[in-house]
ROKE-127976 format. One line per 10 residues: number of its first residue (from 1); for each residue x, y, z of C-alpha. Coordinates in Angstrom, 3 decimals, padded with zeros to 6 digits. Each point is the difference from the previous one (the first is absolute). Layout:
N
NUM	X/Y/Z  ...
***
This chain:
260
1	-000.019/-015.574/-015.272  001.940/002.309/-002.269  -000.245/003.754/000.377  001.159/002.558/-002.342  001.018/002.812/002.637  000.512/-001.761/003.222  002.043/-003.030/001.382  -001.081/-002.318/002.850  002.521/-002.050/002.158  -001.333/-002.281/002.727
11	002.398/-001.312/002.795  -000.976/-001.564/003.387  -003.268/001.677/000.441  001.175/003.386/-001.403  -001.069/001.335/-003.393  001.891/002.854/-001.570  -001.654/002.050/-002.671  002.447/002.110/-002.175  -001.266/002.616/-002.267  002.115/-000.503/-003.005
21	-000.086/003.141/-002.365  003.511/001.309/000.604  000.138/001.905/-003.268  -003.023/002.008/001.346  001.384/000.097/003.538  -002.835/-002.394/000.793  -002.801/002.473/-000.574  -003.490/-001.243/000.257  -002.059/-000.419/-003.005  -003.396/-001.844/-000.523
31	001.666/-003.261/-000.806  002.074/000.247/003.246  -002.833/000.916/002.202  -002.012/-002.934/-001.392  002.708/-002.574/000.255  000.694/001.187/003.614  -003.570/-000.385/000.905  -000.115/-003.436/-001.530  003.240/-000.991/001.710  -001.096/001.146/003.372
41	-003.296/-001.860/-000.266  001.766/-003.196/-000.949  002.431/000.336/003.026  -002.830/000.751/002.344  -001.646/-003.202/-000.949  003.234/-002.031/000.374  000.058/-001.115/003.614  003.746/-000.951/-000.271  000.738/003.650/-000.356  000.070/001.696/003.368
51	001.640/003.301/-000.861  000.226/002.037/-003.280  003.014/002.327/-000.668  -000.543/002.695/-002.803  003.060/001.635/-001.550  001.164/001.379/-003.358  002.650/-001.205/-002.271  003.572/001.719/-000.098  001.493/002.311/002.459  -001.574/003.314/-001.120
61	-003.671/-000.348/000.458  -002.744/-001.720/001.895  -002.637/001.590/-002.208  000.647/003.484/-001.453  -003.682/000.836/-000.393  -002.642/-000.576/-002.541  000.821/-000.317/-003.713  -000.894/003.626/-000.910  000.157/-000.711/-003.823  -002.953/-002.366/000.461
71	-002.267/002.576/001.763  001.085/003.233/-001.447  -003.078/000.442/-002.163  -002.697/-001.380/002.418  -003.305/001.794/000.519  -001.398/000.787/003.408  -002.194/-003.128/-000.285  002.869/-002.231/-000.933  002.118/001.302/002.860  -002.705/-000.776/002.487
81	-000.628/-003.439/-001.394  003.863/-000.687/000.081  000.285/000.954/003.718  -003.058/-001.946/000.943  000.981/-003.165/-001.745  003.504/000.212/001.171  -000.960/000.359/003.667  -002.509/-002.787/-000.342  002.205/-002.681/-001.622  003.292/000.895/001.603
91	000.617/002.605/002.603  -003.078/-000.567/002.348  000.322/-003.562/-000.828  003.623/-000.295/001.249  -000.926/001.947/003.186  -002.815/-002.486/000.866  001.850/-003.165/-000.807  000.203/-002.564/002.995  003.612/-000.810/-001.125  002.523/002.672/001.287
101	001.531/001.995/-002.729  003.486/001.741/000.521  001.106/002.655/-002.501  003.704/-000.094/-000.566  000.700/003.425/-001.375  003.245/-000.179/-002.057  000.293/003.383/-001.340  -002.635/002.602/-001.370  -003.518/-000.415/001.159  -001.878/002.736/-001.448
111	-003.629/000.790/-000.808  -001.830/-003.249/-000.503  003.198/-001.773/001.136  -000.195/001.461/003.458  -003.804/-000.545/000.054  000.708/-003.654/-000.786  002.551/-000.188/002.808  -002.362/001.669/002.359  -002.770/-002.625/-000.849  002.395/-002.749/001.312
121	-000.319/-000.769/003.827  003.429/001.584/000.692  003.111/001.237/-001.808  003.848/-000.288/000.170  002.274/001.921/-002.263  003.576/-000.044/-001.331  002.081/003.015/000.996  -000.101/001.474/-003.508  -003.814/000.004/-000.207  -001.871/003.226/-000.657
131	-003.772/000.406/000.558  -002.574/002.497/-000.992  -003.365/000.892/-001.548  000.807/002.331/-002.998  -003.526/-000.116/-001.585  -000.673/003.757/000.598  002.906/000.914/-002.118  -001.854/-001.725/-002.904  -003.405/001.724/000.800  -001.632/-003.079/001.705
141	-000.090/-001.385/003.412  000.931/-003.498/001.418  -002.664/-002.400/-001.245  000.857/-003.258/001.424  -000.697/000.732/003.744  003.005/002.387/000.537  -002.133/002.782/001.567  -001.410/-002.495/002.411  002.702/-002.363/000.887  002.911/002.551/000.399
151	-001.661/002.059/002.704  -000.835/-003.308/001.828  003.780/-000.812/000.038  001.776/003.399/000.409  -002.782/002.325/001.395  -002.060/002.652/-001.849  002.551/002.851/000.001  002.982/-002.035/-001.301  -002.441/-001.554/-002.642  -001.208/003.447/-001.135
161	003.627/001.217/-000.354  001.114/-003.005/-001.973  -002.981/000.170/-002.337  -000.011/003.784/-000.528  003.644/000.355/-000.574  000.181/-003.224/-002.174  003.440/-000.451/001.586  001.892/-003.195/000.853  001.120/-001.045/003.412  003.006/-002.266/000.781
171	-000.248/-003.560/001.437  001.160/001.364/003.369  -002.544/002.804/000.077  -002.580/-002.562/-000.974  001.012/-002.186/002.985  -000.095/003.017/002.267  -003.599/000.924/-000.926  -001.122/-003.621/000.096  -000.479/-000.618/-003.653  002.514/-002.873/000.000
181	000.913/-002.290/002.938  003.641/-000.833/-000.800  002.766/001.376/-002.251  002.816/-002.157/-001.023  002.522/-000.276/-002.888  -001.041/-001.009/-003.437  001.735/-003.254/000.092  -001.592/-000.854/003.353  -003.604/001.037/-000.939  -001.417/-003.320/-000.902
191	001.929/-001.795/002.800  -001.634/002.260/002.410  -003.385/-000.633/-001.547  000.577/-003.649/000.198  001.056/000.155/003.749  -003.115/002.035/000.897  -002.086/-002.445/-001.990  001.464/-003.025/001.733  -000.958/001.499/003.387  -003.623/000.511/-001.322
201	-000.223/-003.549/-001.187  000.658/-001.415/003.519  -003.265/001.455/001.054  -003.640/-001.005/-000.655  -001.163/000.919/-003.493  -003.612/000.097/001.182  000.789/002.401/002.730  002.156/002.139/-002.258  -002.981/000.192/-002.470  -002.245/000.972/002.776
211	002.428/002.684/001.110  000.144/001.537/-003.517  -003.727/000.118/-000.058  -000.152/001.696/003.363  002.640/002.483/-000.663  -001.424/001.042/-003.288  -003.424/000.449/001.502  001.413/002.904/002.075  000.464/001.982/-003.185  -003.465/-000.845/-001.497
221	-002.534/002.599/001.003  -002.887/-002.441/-000.702  001.361/-002.460/002.636  000.492/000.000/003.818  003.633/-001.206/000.324  -000.506/-001.035/003.637  -002.967/-002.015/-000.826  001.765/-001.717/-002.836  002.877/-000.792/002.384  -002.252/-001.420/002.616
231	-001.848/-002.308/-002.549  003.354/-001.088/-001.517  001.456/-000.641/003.393  -002.893/-002.268/000.894  000.181/-001.881/-003.336  003.563/-000.818/000.609  -001.089/-002.165/003.005  -001.840/-002.288/-002.368  002.987/-000.715/-002.192  002.522/-002.881/-000.418
241	002.806/002.510/000.265  -001.193/001.226/003.385  -000.175/-003.593/001.347  003.580/-000.827/-001.429  001.348/003.293/001.338  -001.208/-000.371/003.570  000.855/-003.785/-000.018  003.497/000.720/-001.058  000.414/002.759/002.600  -001.146/-002.315/002.759
251	002.185/-002.767/-001.278  002.959/002.340/-000.323  000.631/-000.709/-003.737  -000.117/002.041/-003.146  -003.366/000.012/-001.569  -000.795/-001.455/-003.382  -002.868/001.971/-001.160  -002.432/-001.787/-002.521  -001.217/003.278/-001.415  -003.114/000.317/-002.090
***
């Protein structure tokens, strides 16, 4: 399928989605959000894809925020609808995918761009990356989950500081506070993402999906994370992946997980 603002590459079980609006520093607009939502849904349903990597085109920007020209004249009602729809079709959707998603932050990740990266299951960054939530400098607040996910990742105090000052932090500081897992050079970023993805692919996709569900439950006030974990743990015993994993272990060979 052809998209207007994104590119998709598939290779050995890894799909790479590239946001491709370099003239706008890959800023998010309605079309991009819609196309990303559609792309993630397609890849989630493609059982040949075991890991998804999300990045931006060029060397300057992952996503430099929302396209302000598109929302400058929105009313309060339009703003609420924008945030609600965006979270539903993309940000929350990514967070709850059963397919692992790695954000490869290759430059600026600001506003909606950082919120997009935070919706992924974890993040790696190039050493030139800069991250922040500058919304209060425009008279608004983060609307795509930033006020919720940033404290989960870096703690309440640091999140408050970042949001209130509207400032940016470096890739190294982002690693120090737990916002990103790894920092590497720009030219090695996708190679590192691939290496991590290849490690993930060796493991059971069924168990990984269950792990994502259980971890996410810990941050959902309507769920008991321990109960979700217990139930998911039990469910794993009834899967073909568990049978293959234990058989391979006893036979002292590498497993070949059948997956879903």
